[in-house]
N, C-alpha and C positions, 0 to 999 in steps of 0.2 A: 504494500500500500504506500502511496505517496502522501507526504504530509500535506495538510490543508494549506493552500496558498490564498492570500488575501485577494479580494476582488480587484479588477482592473482599476476601479475608481480609487480604492485605497492605496494602490501602488503609485498613483500619480502624485507628483509634487504640487505645491500650491500654484506655481505659475502654469503648469500644465492643466490643472483643474480650471483655472481662470480662463485659459485659452479654449478649453473644451466647452465651458459654459458660454463663452462668446460665440463660438461656432453654432451652438444650439440656438442661441438667441437670434442670430442672423438668419438661420434656417427657418425658425418660426416666423420671424418678421417677413421673410420672402413668401412663405406660404400664405400668410395673411394678406399681403399685397396682391398676390395672384387671385386669391378668393374674392377680394374686394373688387378687383378689376372685372372678374367674371360676373359678379353681382351687378355692377354698374352697366356692363354690356347687356345683360339680360333685361335689366330695368329699362334701358334706352330702347331696346327692340320692342318692348311692350308699350312704350309711350306713343300715342297717336299724334301728339303735337310735333314730334321730331320728323315724322314722315311727310308732313306738309311743308316743311322748311326747305326741302331739297329742290334745287333748280332743275329745270328740264335738262335731260341728258342729250348731248349731240350725238347723232349716229351717222356713220358713213356707209355709203352703198359700195357696190363692187368697183365703181369707177374712181372711188376716193373722194367724191364730193360729199361735203358735210351738210346734213339737213337737221334741223331741230325738231324735236318731238312735239 
């Protein structure tokens, strides 16, 4: 049998623990920013007011001439 080894967290020094916590905080912040962006995107797609603000889109035919919708 091998002797019990302390967990990885207990083997880290104070600076290494601080750095690990910093990485975790940045990762959580990034996930929250992505979730917030997805929420805002979904909310904007549901808003009828934003759909009426778009200008008409110019379309081109096979000859390359541009006509407005």
